[in-house]
ZALUMGU-271181 format. One record per residue (C-alpha): residue number from 1; residue in one letter; x, y, z. Coordinates in steps of 0.25 Angstrom, whole numbers. Example, Ala and Ser with C-alpha at 12.3 -4.5 7.8 and 13.67 -1.06 7.14 Angstrom:
% residues 2
@lumvo->1 kedo->A x->49 y->-18 z->31
@lumvo->2 kedo->S x->55 y->-4 z->29
***
This chain:
% residues 308
@lumvo->1 kedo->M x->360 y->104 z->-142
@lumvo->2 kedo->T x->359 y->113 z->-155
@lumvo->3 kedo->D x->362 y->101 z->-165
@lumvo->4 kedo->E x->351 y->98 z->-174
@lumvo->5 kedo->P x->346 y->84 z->-171
@lumvo->6 kedo->A x->350 y->73 z->-180
@lumvo->7 kedo->P x->341 y->68 z->-191
@lumvo->8 kedo->P x->333 y->55 z->-188
@lumvo->9 kedo->R x->341 y->43 z->-191
@lumvo->10 kedo->R x->336 y->35 z->-204
@lumvo->11 kedo->L x->331 y->21 z->-201
@lumvo->12 kedo->D x->334 y->10 z->-211
@lumvo->13 kedo->W x->321 y->3 z->-213
@lumvo->14 kedo->P x->320 y->-11 z->-219
@lumvo->15 kedo->H x->313 y->-10 z->-232
@lumvo->16 kedo->P x->312 y->-20 z->-244
@lumvo->17 kedo->R x->322 y->-21 z->-254
@lumvo->18 kedo->F x->318 y->-23 z->-269
@lumvo->19 kedo->A x->327 y->-28 z->-280
@lumvo->20 kedo->G x->333 y->-18 z->-288
@lumvo->21 kedo->S x->330 y->-7 z->-278
@lumvo->22 kedo->E x->340 y->2 z->-270
@lumvo->23 kedo->D x->340 y->3 z->-256
@lumvo->24 kedo->P x->335 y->18 z->-252
@lumvo->25 kedo->E x->345 y->27 z->-247
@lumvo->26 kedo->D x->337 y->29 z->-234
@lumvo->27 kedo->V x->324 y->24 z->-229
@lumvo->28 kedo->R x->315 y->34 z->-221
@lumvo->29 kedo->D x->305 y->32 z->-211
@lumvo->30 kedo->P x->292 y->28 z->-219
@lumvo->31 kedo->A x->282 y->32 z->-208
@lumvo->32 kedo->G x->289 y->45 z->-204
@lumvo->33 kedo->N x->291 y->41 z->-189
@lumvo->34 kedo->W x->306 y->45 z->-188
@lumvo->35 kedo->L x->308 y->55 z->-199
@lumvo->36 kedo->P x->302 y->69 z->-200
@lumvo->37 kedo->E x->289 y->70 z->-208
@lumvo->38 kedo->E x->297 y->78 z->-219
@lumvo->39 kedo->Q x->307 y->67 z->-221
@lumvo->40 kedo->G x->298 y->56 z->-220
@lumvo->41 kedo->A x->289 y->62 z->-230
@lumvo->42 kedo->E x->299 y->62 z->-241
@lumvo->43 kedo->A x->299 y->47 z->-242
@lumvo->44 kedo->E x->285 y->43 z->-248
@lumvo->45 kedo->V x->282 y->29 z->-248
@lumvo->46 kedo->P x->269 y->23 z->-253
@lumvo->47 kedo->P x->260 y->20 z->-243
@lumvo->48 kedo->V x->258 y->5 z->-248
@lumvo->49 kedo->I x->273 y->3 z->-249
@lumvo->50 kedo->D x->275 y->10 z->-236
@lumvo->51 kedo->S x->266 y->0 z->-228
@lumvo->52 kedo->M x->273 y->-11 z->-235
@lumvo->53 kedo->L x->287 y->-8 z->-233
@lumvo->54 kedo->Y x->286 y->-1 z->-219
@lumvo->55 kedo->P x->274 y->-7 z->-211
@lumvo->56 kedo->D x->273 y->-2 z->-197
@lumvo->57 kedo->R x->277 y->-15 z->-191
@lumvo->58 kedo->R x->291 y->-14 z->-196
@lumvo->59 kedo->F x->294 y->-1 z->-188
@lumvo->60 kedo->A x->299 y->-2 z->-173
@lumvo->61 kedo->P x->288 y->-9 z->-164
@lumvo->62 kedo->Q x->287 y->4 z->-156
@lumvo->63 kedo->H x->284 y->13 z->-167
@lumvo->64 kedo->G x->273 y->13 z->-177
@lumvo->65 kedo->A x->267 y->21 z->-188
@lumvo->66 kedo->F x->263 y->33 z->-178
@lumvo->67 kedo->G x->275 y->33 z->-170
@lumvo->68 kedo->R x->278 y->27 z->-157
@lumvo->69 kedo->S x->268 y->20 z->-148
@lumvo->70 kedo->E x->265 y->22 z->-134
@lumvo->71 kedo->S x->271 y->9 z->-130
@lumvo->72 kedo->A x->284 y->13 z->-136
@lumvo->73 kedo->L x->287 y->25 z->-127
@lumvo->74 kedo->P x->301 y->25 z->-121
@lumvo->75 kedo->G x->301 y->20 z->-107
@lumvo->76 kedo->A x->301 y->6 z->-100
@lumvo->77 kedo->F x->289 y->-3 z->-104
@lumvo->78 kedo->L x->279 y->-4 z->-93
@lumvo->79 kedo->F x->267 y->-14 z->-94
@lumvo->80 kedo->P x->254 y->-7 z->-93
@lumvo->81 kedo->E x->249 y->-6 z->-79
@lumvo->82 kedo->P x->237 y->-15 z->-77
@lumvo->83 kedo->E x->224 y->-9 z->-75
@lumvo->84 kedo->P x->219 y->-8 z->-60
@lumvo->85 kedo->R x->210 y->-19 z->-56
@lumvo->86 kedo->H x->197 y->-17 z->-50
@lumvo->87 kedo->E x->193 y->-26 z->-39
@lumvo->88 kedo->P x->180 y->-32 z->-43
@lumvo->89 kedo->G x->168 y->-26 z->-34
@lumvo->90 kedo->P x->157 y->-35 z->-27
@lumvo->91 kedo->V x->150 y->-42 z->-38
@lumvo->92 kedo->R x->136 y->-36 z->-40
@lumvo->93 kedo->E x->125 y->-45 z->-43
@lumvo->94 kedo->L x->116 y->-40 z->-54
@lumvo->95 kedo->E x->102 y->-39 z->-49
@lumvo->96 kedo->P x->93 y->-47 z->-57
@lumvo->97 kedo->A x->82 y->-40 z->-65
@lumvo->98 kedo->A x->69 y->-38 z->-57
@lumvo->99 kedo->E x->60 y->-49 z->-60
@lumvo->100 kedo->T x->47 y->-53 z->-55
@lumvo->101 kedo->T x->49 y->-67 z->-48
@lumvo->102 kedo->P x->38 y->-76 z->-44
@lumvo->103 kedo->R x->40 y->-72 z->-30
@lumvo->104 kedo->E x->37 y->-57 z->-33
@lumvo->105 kedo->T x->26 y->-61 z->-42
@lumvo->106 kedo->H x->20 y->-69 z->-30
@lumvo->107 kedo->R x->22 y->-58 z->-20
@lumvo->108 kedo->R x->15 y->-48 z->-30
@lumvo->109 kedo->G x->3 y->-57 z->-31
@lumvo->110 kedo->L x->2 y->-58 z->-16
@lumvo->111 kedo->F x->3 y->-43 z->-14
@lumvo->112 kedo->I x->-8 y->-40 z->-25
@lumvo->113 kedo->R x->-17 y->-52 z->-18
@lumvo->114 kedo->E x->-15 y->-46 z->-4
@lumvo->115 kedo->L x->-18 y->-32 z->-10
@lumvo->116 kedo->V x->-31 y->-36 z->-16
@lumvo->117 kedo->E x->-35 y->-44 z->-4
@lumvo->118 kedo->T x->-33 y->-32 z->5
@lumvo->119 kedo->L x->-41 y->-23 z->-5
@lumvo->120 kedo->L x->-53 y->-34 z->-5
@lumvo->121 kedo->L x->-51 y->-35 z->11
@lumvo->122 kedo->A x->-52 y->-20 z->12
@lumvo->123 kedo->V x->-64 y->-19 z->3
@lumvo->124 kedo->L x->-71 y->-30 z->11
@lumvo->125 kedo->V x->-68 y->-24 z->24
@lumvo->126 kedo->F x->-73 y->-10 z->19
@lumvo->127 kedo->L x->-86 y->-16 z->14
@lumvo->128 kedo->A x->-88 y->-24 z->28
@lumvo->129 kedo->V x->-86 y->-11 z->36
@lumvo->130 kedo->R x->-94 y->-3 z->26
@lumvo->131 kedo->S x->-105 y->-13 z->28
@lumvo->132 kedo->S x->-104 y->-15 z->43
@lumvo->133 kedo->V x->-101 y->-1 z->47
@lumvo->134 kedo->Q x->-110 y->11 z->43
@lumvo->135 kedo->H x->-110 y->26 z->47
@lumvo->136 kedo->Y x->-123 y->34 z->51
@lumvo->137 kedo->R x->-126 y->48 z->55
@lumvo->138 kedo->V x->-133 y->51 z->68
@lumvo->139 kedo->E x->-145 y->60 z->65
@lumvo->140 kedo->G x->-152 y->67 z->77
@lumvo->141 kedo->H x->-150 y->68 z->91
@lumvo->142 kedo->S x->-156 y->54 z->96
@lumvo->143 kedo->M x->-143 y->49 z->101
@lumvo->144 kedo->D x->-138 y->62 z->108
@lumvo->145 kedo->P x->-128 y->64 z->115
@lumvo->146 kedo->N x->-121 y->51 z->111
@lumvo->147 kedo->L x->-123 y->53 z->95
@lumvo->148 kedo->D x->-124 y->67 z->89
@lumvo->149 kedo->D x->-132 y->71 z->77
@lumvo->150 kedo->G x->-123 y->69 z->64
@lumvo->151 kedo->E x->-114 y->59 z->71
@lumvo->152 kedo->F x->-109 y->48 z->61
@lumvo->153 kedo->L x->-109 y->34 z->67
@lumvo->154 kedo->L x->-102 y->21 z->62
@lumvo->155 kedo->V x->-112 y->9 z->63
@lumvo->156 kedo->N x->-108 y->-6 z->63
@lumvo->157 kedo->S x->-120 y->-13 z->55
@lumvo->158 kedo->L x->-114 y->-27 z->58
@lumvo->159 kedo->V x->-113 y->-27 z->72
@lumvo->160 kedo->Y x->-128 y->-32 z->73
@lumvo->161 kedo->S x->-127 y->-42 z->62
@lumvo->162 kedo->E x->-135 y->-55 z->63
@lumvo->163 kedo->L x->-132 y->-69 z->58
@lumvo->164 kedo->N x->-143 y->-79 z->54
@lumvo->165 kedo->L x->-137 y->-92 z->59
@lumvo->166 kedo->E x->-149 y->-100 z->55
@lumvo->167 kedo->K x->-146 y->-97 z->40
@lumvo->168 kedo->L x->-130 y->-99 z->42
@lumvo->169 kedo->A x->-133 y->-113 z->48
@lumvo->170 kedo->K x->-139 y->-118 z->36
@lumvo->171 kedo->W x->-125 y->-117 z->29
@lumvo->172 kedo->V x->-118 y->-123 z->41
@lumvo->173 kedo->P x->-122 y->-138 z->43
@lumvo->174 kedo->L x->-123 y->-144 z->57
@lumvo->175 kedo->W x->-124 y->-130 z->63
@lumvo->176 kedo->D x->-136 y->-125 z->72
@lumvo->177 kedo->P x->-133 y->-111 z->76
@lumvo->178 kedo->G x->-145 y->-111 z->87
@lumvo->179 kedo->E x->-153 y->-100 z->91
@lumvo->180 kedo->P x->-154 y->-88 z->87
@lumvo->181 kedo->D x->-153 y->-90 z->73
@lumvo->182 kedo->T x->-149 y->-75 z->70
@lumvo->183 kedo->R x->-138 y->-69 z->78
@lumvo->184 kedo->H x->-129 y->-57 z->78
@lumvo->185 kedo->V x->-115 y->-57 z->72
@lumvo->186 kedo->F x->-109 y->-48 z->83
@lumvo->187 kedo->H x->-120 y->-44 z->93
@lumvo->188 kedo->A x->-135 y->-39 z->93
@lumvo->189 kedo->P x->-137 y->-24 z->97
@lumvo->190 kedo->E x->-135 y->-21 z->111
@lumvo->191 kedo->R x->-141 y->-11 z->120
@lumvo->192 kedo->G x->-134 y->3 z->120
@lumvo->193 kedo->D x->-129 y->1 z->105
@lumvo->194 kedo->V x->-131 y->14 z->97
@lumvo->195 kedo->V x->-137 y->8 z->83
@lumvo->196 kedo->V x->-142 y->14 z->70
@lumvo->197 kedo->L x->-155 y->8 z->65
@lumvo->198 kedo->H x->-166 y->9 z->54
@lumvo->199 kedo->P x->-178 y->8 z->62
@lumvo->200 kedo->R x->-190 y->3 z->53
@lumvo->201 kedo->Q x->-199 y->13 z->60
@lumvo->202 kedo->R x->-190 y->25 z->55
@lumvo->203 kedo->E x->-187 y->21 z->41
@lumvo->204 kedo->N x->-175 y->28 z->33
@lumvo->205 kedo->R x->-169 y->33 z->45
@lumvo->206 kedo->D x->-156 y->28 z->54
@lumvo->207 kedo->L x->-157 y->30 z->69
@lumvo->208 kedo->V x->-146 y->29 z->79
@lumvo->209 kedo->K x->-151 y->24 z->92
@lumvo->210 kedo->R x->-146 y->15 z->105
@lumvo->211 kedo->I x->-151 y->2 z->108
@lumvo->212 kedo->I x->-158 y->1 z->121
@lumvo->213 kedo->G x->-167 y->-12 z->121
@lumvo->214 kedo->L x->-164 y->-26 z->116
@lumvo->215 kedo->P x->-173 y->-36 z->110
@lumvo->216 kedo->G x->-182 y->-43 z->120
@lumvo->217 kedo->E x->-180 y->-33 z->131
@lumvo->218 kedo->R x->-191 y->-25 z->139
@lumvo->219 kedo->L x->-189 y->-10 z->137
@lumvo->220 kedo->E x->-196 y->1 z->144
@lumvo->221 kedo->I x->-193 y->17 z->146
@lumvo->222 kedo->R x->-197 y->23 z->159
@lumvo->223 kedo->D x->-194 y->38 z->161
@lumvo->224 kedo->G x->-183 y->37 z->151
@lumvo->225 kedo->V x->-177 y->25 z->158
@lumvo->226 kedo->V x->-175 y->13 z->149
@lumvo->227 kedo->L x->-179 y->-1 z->155
@lumvo->228 kedo->I x->-175 y->-14 z->150
@lumvo->229 kedo->N x->-181 y->-25 z->155
@lumvo->230 kedo->G x->-185 y->-17 z->167
@lumvo->231 kedo->R x->-170 y->-12 z->169
@lumvo->232 kedo->E x->-166 y->2 z->168
@lumvo->233 kedo->L x->-156 y->4 z->156
@lumvo->234 kedo->I x->-144 y->13 z->160
@lumvo->235 kedo->E x->-141 y->22 z->148
@lumvo->236 kedo->P x->-128 y->30 z->150
@lumvo->237 kedo->Y x->-129 y->36 z->135
@lumvo->238 kedo->I x->-142 y->44 z->139
@lumvo->239 kedo->R x->-139 y->59 z->142
@lumvo->240 kedo->E x->-154 y->64 z->143
@lumvo->241 kedo->P x->-164 y->54 z->149
@lumvo->242 kedo->W x->-178 y->53 z->143
@lumvo->243 kedo->S x->-189 y->53 z->153
@lumvo->244 kedo->G x->-200 y->46 z->144
@lumvo->245 kedo->S x->-204 y->32 z->144
@lumvo->246 kedo->F x->-207 y->20 z->135
@lumvo->247 kedo->G x->-216 y->8 z->137
@lumvo->248 kedo->E x->-210 y->-6 z->140
@lumvo->249 kedo->I x->-208 y->-14 z->127
@lumvo->250 kedo->I x->-201 y->-28 z->124
@lumvo->251 kedo->I x->-191 y->-27 z->113
@lumvo->252 kedo->P x->-194 y->-37 z->102
@lumvo->253 kedo->E x->-183 y->-47 z->97
@lumvo->254 kedo->D x->-173 y->-40 z->87
@lumvo->255 kedo->F x->-178 y->-26 z->91
@lumvo->256 kedo->Y x->-170 y->-15 z->99
@lumvo->257 kedo->F x->-175 y->-4 z->106
@lumvo->258 kedo->V x->-167 y->9 z->103
@lumvo->259 kedo->M x->-166 y->23 z->108
@lumvo->260 kedo->G x->-158 y->36 z->106
@lumvo->261 kedo->D x->-149 y->41 z->117
@lumvo->262 kedo->N x->-157 y->54 z->116
@lumvo->263 kedo->R x->-170 y->49 z->122
@lumvo->264 kedo->K x->-177 y->62 z->121
@lumvo->265 kedo->A x->-174 y->64 z->105
@lumvo->266 kedo->S x->-174 y->50 z->100
@lumvo->267 kedo->A x->-183 y->42 z->91
@lumvo->268 kedo->D x->-181 y->27 z->94
@lumvo->269 kedo->S x->-187 y->15 z->99
@lumvo->270 kedo->R x->-196 y->23 z->108
@lumvo->271 kedo->S x->-204 y->28 z->96
@lumvo->272 kedo->F x->-202 y->17 z->85
@lumvo->273 kedo->G x->-200 y->5 z->94
@lumvo->274 kedo->P x->-188 y->-5 z->94
@lumvo->275 kedo->V x->-181 y->-7 z->82
@lumvo->276 kedo->N x->-177 y->-21 z->74
@lumvo->277 kedo->E x->-162 y->-26 z->75
@lumvo->278 kedo->D x->-163 y->-25 z->59
@lumvo->279 kedo->D x->-165 y->-11 z->59
@lumvo->280 kedo->I x->-152 y->-8 z->67
@lumvo->281 kedo->V x->-141 y->-5 z->57
@lumvo->282 kedo->G x->-129 y->-6 z->67
@lumvo->283 kedo->K x->-122 y->-1 z->79
@lumvo->284 kedo->A x->-115 y->13 z->80
@lumvo->285 kedo->M x->-100 y->10 z->82
@lumvo->286 kedo->A x->-94 y->24 z->81
@lumvo->287 kedo->S x->-96 y->38 z->78
@lumvo->288 kedo->W x->-86 y->44 z->67
@lumvo->289 kedo->W x->-91 y->58 z->65
@lumvo->290 kedo->P x->-91 y->70 z->69
@lumvo->291 kedo->R x->-77 y->70 z->74
@lumvo->292 kedo->E x->-80 y->72 z->88
@lumvo->293 kedo->S x->-89 y->61 z->89
@lumvo->294 kedo->I x->-80 y->51 z->84
@lumvo->295 kedo->G x->-80 y->38 z->92
@lumvo->296 kedo->L x->-88 y->26 z->96
@lumvo->297 kedo->A x->-103 y->25 z->96
@lumvo->298 kedo->P x->-110 y->28 z->109
@lumvo->299 kedo->N x->-114 y->13 z->111
@lumvo->300 kedo->E x->-117 y->9 z->125
@lumvo->301 kedo->S x->-121 y->-3 z->134
@lumvo->302 kedo->P x->-131 y->2 z->144
@lumvo->303 kedo->R x->-134 y->-7 z->156
@lumvo->304 kedo->L x->-146 y->-10 z->163
@lumvo->305 kedo->G x->-149 y->-5 z->177
@lumvo->306 kedo->A x->-158 y->-10 z->188
@lumvo->307 kedo->E x->-173 y->-14 z->185
@lumvo->308 kedo->R x->-184 y->-3 z->187
***
């Protein structure tokens, strides 16, 4: 165990033999792979001659200029283990880039067209409503207790519209509209309707009254009782009866006799006479202010009683 290790065995390396030269006494390891550095350094060989005489490919295949390679380690030679195979997953299709197809372009065009049509329709409806429905403010107490002073009303100005069929028939061949030439689109003013009017006898002032007498009727007031063609008019909307009288008249064609519900404090047809249909703005439809008065307008349909 204490003996010194034997010096490394010298190798007999093949080398070229030149004429007239003598064999060297010994050949040392030129690359210093087997001998210690001190011994390998004593034999200096020019680099060019070294690469010519002792190339790396003439050494044992498991050795190189830098010692043993990893493939020459002791032990049985094993083939390298194959890399684990990964099972292919589901094929994922690449989503196509977003492009505007003709169908999408068509849909956008339809959407824009429908939007424009909706806006135009909304504008037309607004203009139609604005031209047909107006709002007025009640001034005074002539309609007490059914309408209060300061109450706001929505008035339909198209309900009494008229259409001249004679003029329309000129554009329609072979059509005879018959009589009368002028007719109402919806209906004519009716008894009991609460209307807003501009009487020509009282310019620059709007009045809210109730229609009492219709064209062609014979009207008379006796001791506060209204008589239509000799029959008593039953008026449930009257709270305080009027005891006055009004002489008998025949209401002209296209004229209406109007009165306020508060007969004791109302300026109506008893003072300025029947009003022309053209002076009637429209029919009151609803009350929208103040909050406690919100609801339908107090339109009534009074009936005729027995003759007197």
